[in-house]
DOKOL-676371 format. One record per residue (C-alpha): residue in three letters; chain; x, y, z. Coordinates in pm, 1 decimal. Example, Ala and Ser with C-alpha at 12.3 -4.5 7.8 and 13.67 -1.06 7.14 Angstrom:
<recs>
<res = ALA, chain = A, u = 1230.0, v = -450.0, w = 780.0>
<res = SER, chain = A, u = 1367.0, v = -106.0, w = 714.0>
</recs>
This chain:
<recs>
<res = MET, chain = A, u = -1.1, v = 23.4, w = 3.3>
<res = GLU, chain = A, u = 153.5, v = 348.7, w = -110.4>
<res = GLY, chain = A, u = 1.2, v = 560.0, w = 142.9>
<res = LYS, chain = A, u = -337.9, v = 739.0, w = 220.6>
<res = ALA, chain = A, u = -513.8, v = 990.7, w = 3.5>
<res = SER, chain = A, u = -519.5, v = 1313.1, w = 184.4>
<res = GLN, chain = A, u = -817.5, v = 1566.0, w = 200.3>
<res = SER, chain = A, u = -682.7, v = 1699.6, w = -132.9>
<res = GLY, chain = A, u = -711.6, v = 1382.0, w = -283.4>
<res = THR, chain = A, u = -324.8, v = 1341.2, w = -334.2>
<res = VAL, chain = A, u = -146.1, v = 1013.3, w = -256.5>
<res = SER, chain = A, u = 89.5, v = 1051.1, w = 63.0>
<res = GLY, chain = A, u = 313.2, v = 800.1, w = 246.2>
<res = PRO, chain = A, u = 673.9, v = 691.0, w = 218.5>
<res = ALA, chain = A, u = 657.0, v = 582.3, w = -154.2>
<res = ALA, chain = A, u = 494.8, v = 898.1, w = -256.4>
<res = ALA, chain = A, u = 776.5, v = 1088.4, w = -51.3>
<res = LYS, chain = A, u = 1051.2, v = 866.6, w = -217.4>
<res = ARG, chain = A, u = 926.0, v = 952.8, w = -574.3>
<res = GLU, chain = A, u = 949.4, v = 1322.6, w = -501.0>
<res = VAL, chain = A, u = 1270.4, v = 1305.2, w = -360.8>
<res = ARG, chain = A, u = 1400.8, v = 1119.3, w = -643.8>
<res = ARG, chain = A, u = 1220.4, v = 1395.9, w = -905.6>
<res = MET, chain = A, u = 1405.1, v = 1668.8, w = -695.0>
<res = ILE, chain = A, u = 1753.5, v = 1476.9, w = -702.5>
<res = ARG, chain = A, u = 1716.7, v = 1439.7, w = -1084.4>
<res = GLU, chain = A, u = 1666.5, v = 1782.1, w = -1119.7>
<res = ARG, chain = A, u = 1986.6, v = 1858.7, w = -910.8>
<res = VAL, chain = A, u = 2200.5, v = 1621.7, w = -1063.7>
<res = GLY, chain = A, u = 2088.3, v = 1717.4, w = -1413.6>
<res = GLY, chain = A, u = 2228.4, v = 2091.2, w = -1332.2>
<res = LEU, chain = A, u = 2579.0, v = 1978.0, w = -1294.0>
<res = ASP, chain = A, u = 2786.4, v = 2018.9, w = -1569.2>
<res = ASP, chain = A, u = 3015.5, v = 1742.4, w = -1689.7>
<res = ALA, chain = A, u = 3354.0, v = 1892.1, w = -1599.6>
<res = ALA, chain = A, u = 3204.1, v = 1932.9, w = -1226.6>
<res = ARG, chain = A, u = 3089.6, v = 1561.6, w = -1267.9>
<res = GLU, chain = A, u = 3403.3, v = 1432.6, w = -1376.8>
<res = ALA, chain = A, u = 3606.7, v = 1645.3, w = -1097.7>
<res = MET, chain = A, u = 3386.7, v = 1523.6, w = -830.9>
<res = SER, chain = A, u = 3395.4, v = 1154.4, w = -949.6>
<res = ARG, chain = A, u = 3761.1, v = 1165.7, w = -925.7>
<res = SER, chain = A, u = 3783.9, v = 1302.8, w = -582.9>
<res = ILE, chain = A, u = 3519.0, v = 1043.6, w = -504.1>
<res = CYS, chain = A, u = 3762.0, v = 751.2, w = -628.8>
<res = ARG, chain = A, u = 4071.8, v = 897.3, w = -471.5>
<res = ARG, chain = A, u = 3850.6, v = 872.8, w = -127.9>
<res = VAL, chain = A, u = 3732.1, v = 518.3, w = -205.7>
<res = SER, chain = A, u = 4100.5, v = 402.5, w = -283.7>
<res = ALA, chain = A, u = 4217.7, v = 556.0, w = 35.0>
<res = LEU, chain = A, u = 3949.0, v = 360.2, w = 228.7>
<res = VAL, chain = A, u = 4015.4, v = 33.1, w = 44.4>
<res = ARG, chain = A, u = 4396.2, v = 70.9, w = 106.9>
<res = GLU, chain = A, u = 4384.4, v = 173.5, w = 444.0>
<res = ARG, chain = A, u = 4139.5, v = -151.7, w = 554.2>
<res = ASN, chain = A, u = 4335.9, v = -376.1, w = 331.7>
<res = PHE, chain = A, u = 4009.3, v = -467.9, w = 152.2>
<res = ARG, chain = A, u = 4107.7, v = -680.6, w = -167.6>
<res = ARG, chain = A, u = 3761.1, v = -769.0, w = -317.9>
<res = VAL, chain = A, u = 3530.7, v = -485.0, w = -391.8>
<res = ALA, chain = A, u = 3222.7, v = -444.6, w = -568.1>
<res = VAL, chain = A, u = 3159.0, v = -151.1, w = -777.4>
<res = PHE, chain = A, u = 2952.1, v = -42.5, w = -1066.8>
<res = ALA, chain = A, u = 2963.9, v = 139.6, w = -1398.7>
<res = ALA, chain = A, u = 2752.4, v = 497.8, w = -1387.1>
<res = ARG, chain = A, u = 2482.7, v = 543.0, w = -1571.8>
<res = PRO, chain = A, u = 2403.4, v = 913.4, w = -1675.0>
<res = GLY, chain = A, u = 2449.5, v = 1150.3, w = -1401.0>
<res = GLU, chain = A, u = 2612.5, v = 877.3, w = -1145.0>
<res = VAL, chain = A, u = 2952.7, v = 905.2, w = -993.8>
<res = ASP, chain = A, u = 3196.4, v = 734.1, w = -1236.6>
<res = LEU, chain = A, u = 3401.8, v = 475.0, w = -1037.3>
<res = LEU, chain = A, u = 3582.6, v = 329.4, w = -1335.6>
<res = SER, chain = A, u = 3925.5, v = 496.7, w = -1244.9>
<res = LEU, chain = A, u = 3936.6, v = 280.6, w = -975.7>
<res = LEU, chain = A, u = 4077.9, v = 13.3, w = -1199.5>
<res = ASP, chain = A, u = 4370.7, v = 236.2, w = -1268.1>
<res = LEU, chain = A, u = 4432.4, v = 357.3, w = -914.3>
<res = LEU, chain = A, u = 4448.0, v = 4.8, w = -752.5>
<res = PRO, chain = A, u = 4504.4, v = -248.0, w = -1026.6>
<res = ASP, chain = A, u = 4625.6, v = -474.2, w = -741.9>
<res = ARG, chain = A, u = 4272.8, v = -502.8, w = -589.2>
<res = GLU, chain = A, u = 4002.9, v = -717.3, w = -752.9>
<res = TRP, chain = A, u = 3729.5, v = -501.1, w = -867.2>
<res = TYR, chain = A, u = 3370.6, v = -654.1, w = -929.7>
<res = PHE, chain = A, u = 3069.9, v = -518.8, w = -1167.7>
<res = PRO, chain = A, u = 2708.6, v = -604.0, w = -1138.2>
<res = LEU, chain = A, u = 2528.1, v = -790.2, w = -1394.6>
<res = VAL, chain = A, u = 2156.0, v = -771.0, w = -1399.7>
<res = HIS, chain = A, u = 1931.4, v = -1110.5, w = -1414.7>
<res = GLU, chain = A, u = 1568.7, v = -1155.2, w = -1391.2>
<res = GLY, chain = A, u = 1387.1, v = -1143.3, w = -1072.7>
<res = ARG, chain = A, u = 1596.3, v = -811.2, w = -967.7>
<res = ARG, chain = A, u = 1909.0, v = -1021.2, w = -914.2>
<res = LEU, chain = A, u = 2253.3, v = -926.2, w = -943.6>
<res = SER, chain = A, u = 2551.6, v = -1102.9, w = -976.6>
<res = PHE, chain = A, u = 2930.5, v = -972.5, w = -939.8>
<res = HIS, chain = A, u = 3200.5, v = -1046.2, w = -1194.5>
<res = ARG, chain = A, u = 3565.5, v = -937.2, w = -1194.3>
<res = VAL, chain = A, u = 3683.5, v = -679.9, w = -1440.7>
<res = CYS, chain = A, u = 4056.3, v = -602.3, w = -1486.7>
<res = HIS, chain = A, u = 4033.7, v = -357.8, w = -1733.3>
<res = HIS, chain = A, u = 3772.2, v = -99.7, w = -1887.8>
<res = GLY, chain = A, u = 3774.0, v = -338.6, w = -2225.1>
<res = GLU, chain = A, u = 3587.8, v = -611.7, w = -2024.1>
<res = LEU, chain = A, u = 3278.9, v = -405.4, w = -1994.5>
<res = VAL, chain = A, u = 2994.0, v = -430.2, w = -2240.5>
<res = ALA, chain = A, u = 2661.4, v = -263.4, w = -2306.8>
<res = GLY, chain = A, u = 2409.1, v = -427.6, w = -2096.7>
<res = SER, chain = A, u = 2082.3, v = -353.9, w = -1952.3>
<res = TRP, chain = A, u = 1923.2, v = -2.2, w = -1985.2>
<res = GLY, chain = A, u = 2243.3, v = 91.9, w = -2164.9>
<res = ILE, chain = A, u = 2470.4, v = 33.1, w = -1846.4>
<res = ARG, chain = A, u = 2778.1, v = -110.9, w = -1869.5>
<res = GLU, chain = A, u = 2849.7, v = -434.2, w = -1723.7>
<res = PRO, chain = A, u = 3071.5, v = -738.7, w = -1728.9>
<res = GLY, chain = A, u = 3136.9, v = -916.8, w = -2038.6>
<res = PRO, chain = A, u = 3089.8, v = -1326.1, w = -2073.7>
<res = GLY, chain = A, u = 3449.8, v = -1399.5, w = -1985.9>
<res = CYS, chain = A, u = 3447.6, v = -1189.0, w = -1648.2>
<res = PRO, chain = A, u = 3434.7, v = -1462.9, w = -1325.6>
<res = GLU, chain = A, u = 3172.6, v = -1424.2, w = -1077.7>
<res = LEU, chain = A, u = 3219.4, v = -1402.6, w = -727.9>
<res = HIS, chain = A, u = 2942.0, v = -1464.8, w = -478.3>
<res = ALA, chain = A, u = 2833.4, v = -1125.9, w = -324.6>
<res = GLY, chain = A, u = 2882.7, v = -1242.6, w = 17.1>
<res = GLU, chain = A, u = 3260.0, v = -1306.9, w = -34.7>
<res = MET, chain = A, u = 3315.9, v = -905.5, w = -110.6>
<res = ASP, chain = A, u = 3515.5, v = -714.8, w = 136.4>
<res = LEU, chain = A, u = 3281.6, v = -394.5, w = 20.0>
<res = ILE, chain = A, u = 3023.3, v = -313.1, w = -162.1>
<res = VAL, chain = A, u = 3021.1, v = 43.9, w = -320.8>
<res = LEU, chain = A, u = 2675.2, v = 132.0, w = -423.0>
<res = PRO, chain = A, u = 2477.7, v = 395.3, w = -616.8>
<res = GLY, chain = A, u = 2177.9, v = 582.9, w = -483.0>
<res = ALA, chain = A, u = 1959.1, v = 864.2, w = -553.0>
<res = ALA, chain = A, u = 2018.7, v = 1029.6, w = -225.5>
<res = PHE, chain = A, u = 2178.6, v = 972.8, w = 93.3>
<res = THR, chain = A, u = 2196.8, v = 1082.7, w = 453.9>
<res = ARG, chain = A, u = 2559.2, v = 1144.8, w = 610.0>
<res = ASP, chain = A, u = 2407.6, v = 908.3, w = 891.4>
<res = GLY, chain = A, u = 2365.0, v = 620.6, w = 605.4>
<res = LYS, chain = A, u = 2016.3, v = 624.1, w = 499.2>
<res = ARG, chain = A, u = 1998.2, v = 551.0, w = 132.3>
<res = LEU, chain = A, u = 1703.3, v = 596.5, w = -136.4>
<res = GLY, chain = A, u = 1765.9, v = 383.6, w = -430.2>
<res = TYR, chain = A, u = 1618.2, v = 434.9, w = -766.4>
<res = GLY, chain = A, u = 1324.5, v = 224.0, w = -698.8>
<res = GLY, chain = A, u = 1423.4, v = -104.0, w = -899.9>
<res = GLY, chain = A, u = 1492.5, v = -317.7, w = -586.0>
<res = PHE, chain = A, u = 1794.1, v = -467.1, w = -703.8>
<res = TYR, chain = A, u = 2022.2, v = -348.8, w = -454.3>
<res = ASP, chain = A, u = 1768.8, v = -419.8, w = -177.5>
<res = THR, chain = A, u = 1736.5, v = -770.7, w = -281.5>
<res = LEU, chain = A, u = 2110.0, v = -821.7, w = -273.6>
<res = LEU, chain = A, u = 2143.7, v = -662.8, w = 39.5>
<res = ALA, chain = A, u = 1842.8, v = -872.4, w = 226.4>
<res = GLY, chain = A, u = 1994.7, v = -1194.7, w = 140.3>
<res = PRO, chain = A, u = 2351.7, v = -1273.5, w = -51.5>
<res = ALA, chain = A, u = 2535.3, v = -991.1, w = 80.1>
<res = ALA, chain = A, u = 2381.0, v = -942.7, w = 417.3>
<res = GLY, chain = A, u = 2668.9, v = -840.8, w = 662.1>
<res = VAL, chain = A, u = 2909.7, v = -719.5, w = 395.4>
<res = PRO, chain = A, u = 3016.9, v = -334.0, w = 460.3>
<res = LEU, chain = A, u = 2864.4, v = -98.3, w = 234.2>
<res = ALA, chain = A, u = 2947.0, v = 228.4, w = 116.5>
<res = GLY, chain = A, u = 2734.7, v = 468.3, w = -73.8>
<res = VAL, chain = A, u = 2893.9, v = 726.6, w = -327.8>
<res = CYS, chain = A, u = 2718.9, v = 1047.9, w = -414.0>
<res = PHE, chain = A, u = 2767.8, v = 1400.6, w = -552.3>
<res = PRO, chain = A, u = 2692.6, v = 1689.4, w = -256.4>
<res = CYS, chain = A, u = 2358.4, v = 1775.7, w = -400.7>
<res = GLN, chain = A, u = 2271.1, v = 1423.4, w = -330.9>
<res = LEU, chain = A, u = 2323.6, v = 1439.4, w = 35.7>
<res = LEU, chain = A, u = 2016.9, v = 1518.9, w = 239.0>
<res = ASP, chain = A, u = 1920.7, v = 1576.2, w = 603.6>
<res = ASN, chain = A, u = 1681.9, v = 1303.2, w = 604.3>
<res = LEU, chain = A, u = 1490.2, v = 1063.8, w = 375.0>
<res = PRO, chain = A, u = 1196.0, v = 854.7, w = 372.8>
<res = MET, chain = A, u = 1245.7, v = 501.2, w = 485.5>
<res = GLU, chain = A, u = 1048.9, v = 190.3, w = 473.5>
<res = ALA, chain = A, u = 1128.7, v = -138.6, w = 675.5>
<res = HIS, chain = A, u = 1309.7, v = -306.7, w = 388.8>
<res = ASP, chain = A, u = 1555.6, v = -0.4, w = 333.4>
<res = ARG, chain = A, u = 1896.0, v = -84.1, w = 446.1>
<res = HIS, chain = A, u = 2138.6, v = 186.3, w = 575.7>
<res = VAL, chain = A, u = 2515.5, v = 197.1, w = 433.7>
<res = ASP, chain = A, u = 2777.0, v = 183.3, w = 690.9>
<res = MET, chain = A, u = 2969.6, v = 516.7, w = 514.6>
<res = VAL, chain = A, u = 2882.2, v = 753.5, w = 270.7>
<res = ILE, chain = A, u = 3164.3, v = 889.7, w = 47.1>
<res = ALA, chain = A, u = 3121.4, v = 1229.7, w = -136.6>
<res = PRO, chain = A, u = 3385.7, v = 1433.5, w = -289.7>
<res = GLY, chain = A, u = 3613.8, v = 1601.4, w = -17.6>
<res = GLY, chain = A, u = 3901.1, v = 1872.6, w = 8.9>
<res = GLU, chain = A, u = 4210.4, v = 1621.8, w = -48.7>
</recs>
């Protein structure tokens, strides 16, 4: 159930509030120019690589950006000695993670998002040292609003339960609070561009 109709006839509740936040964030991210997005993505990659080195994470799940998202591909070049895994989308909102050693192993996949090619070996999500995941919005204390597809919710409720989670986002995606539902998972840390 999405919510109750108010006196004015509009639908309210967490699902409607989430849709409104996603709409607002799309506008904010859409207002960023390409150069700013690229610079912030590089900053975020430096911060992720520092975390990976500091905690000695070996197997890290990341994602290939869709338009407007943080681009994490430079991590493959920053830390070539680590194992980087990218998601492959399956029916039933299921994700599997496959090792990618260089950019050429990514191919066009679902919804135009790059994903691992057929020769990339899979690793069970529960064996990751860290999962870096996207989101429409985050709070500094780890609340996450996804894009509404439920792919990461399914993963985090089952196969990857207990794996440390890091959300990455641009400053315009950081909010003071977010509408949450029982199935929504918090992330352990949120990484945004910083003054390195």
